[in-house]
Steps between C-alpha positions, in 0.01 A plus 500: 500500500327210328341392833373854553350514157332159542363602839367828355336324206337244732357782714364674190350183368341417838353849511363471151342165586341644809364792301359262244342295770328811638352577165385141467304503821127467443282802573350503848156363512215739564248450782182699485226500770153588363200655671381155623819477698621217274868505387601379152858427396616574143829363387496737202292796379162375375468511123154362444235691696119463527318796645146464637439858620492800257690730733782242520495453123537876453780514755701223330466696177580834658830343614570437133460118542180442304684249286515256781124471532368178345139523622258738676149509648215613284490846652855584428478722193782764534737557352330382179785258418369268784171456318687259267593259784300191606207596720483272798155577646414719802764603748315354799427164342722450186546211271755289691562252215574780256742662749686171553532446122686829472772378738545829675796572732257698726132598517412848633150522648295674759488393858124442464554255217403142562758368254815535710487174707398291198781633283754450783382145547588449132861624555446855358640793693241758590555861616181666644500885493191714517561880517215684673679827603770733378736334748408158362578617145840607616569170667371294202711702258816443709423123541429446129808693404711279734332178369553600136858619556436859398734755668302716735634830363385425147185312600288527813658824622451665162137390486430612855644842436283531189187404706582747774583793269194428281255502789662819635463666158130391479445666842659825383278502190183529716373855528454642851126481465521122466687446829311304763239383250298211662526197285319171481681237291301187413706194392216253450129427522377465853598769541861419575707812565864603521562599858763729640735215576499357144758603245236694319406680823871571564519654153193718571669618820830583326299708248356703776158353467268364771372142496145468644575132588712491825789266553323334786265328247794325329670537160207394273189465720152398384283792599135548561381754225359705780856566615572685185168692520594621841858587392370701196845530322589789276622264226424134413752291313391180325593267212323512169310184578317675797219749472505697830182684420283185496707242684363551854167639633514860595838576341329738250471743793875498564665846448760352267236339288285812478790712410645249252821468698557128408829380352418204280823318399535282189596133531865580419506781759332281759774241455754765578313623801428168669848340469754563766814519287733692286224705339388672815634834392279473188207413730566812700504718181162352400343579829650856516398578143132411565476695829675803342255500214209482731629781728538722183144429397598276205359161416744218585 
């Protein structure tokens, strides 16, 4: 009887020790391959993050991880709390010394940034992500959620569902008279336009609007102003810093200009519209609201 009790106790103790050992195992390291094709290995979830692209800054915060940010680029201004963080210069060519001094676990930046190789040569992990389409936004949200250890159900999946439902609701808000409105969306002086294949162009399509800049020209092509004259859009969309009426020769003759069908967005609204990130549903609402007002004969 005593032998049986001893053996039973030994088996129980061994099982308890094994269970304790399982709990003591370190968490599995994360490997993440960015859009340059470079794979970074993280032994633990990054706690000190530098973001050098506004859409990535907004995504980190939308995942409820704003507190991990220790520095941002000078154009990252949303949510307002990030404006209190150290500004590290431009996203394409930031202040390397200032970034190194912050001792980040990872730096998030655009694939077009020149800072990646220099930071990596200094031993700093870099993840390059640059969303340019709705599909890119989905992929970036999932990747950052994984990197930050945020469960998909409460993080990326929730945000993606909100974007999809918000864009769909914006489309439903447009009156029938506004369907198939032909739109020209200018994103910068040049003119640089948002083409059909850009995330802005995809939003226009989902709203039931027509983009006069075809996908074959690329996401954000530099156009000859004559192209827009020939396209003669129903509605022109520009940021507040642009004056479509006087920007390019001959544009005063455009139908949209003559009829006053110009959506001029404020700096804050422009930030929402030109960032491929978690606020794309808000961008869709801004576009739909302006087109709806114009179709009903009201000033935008």
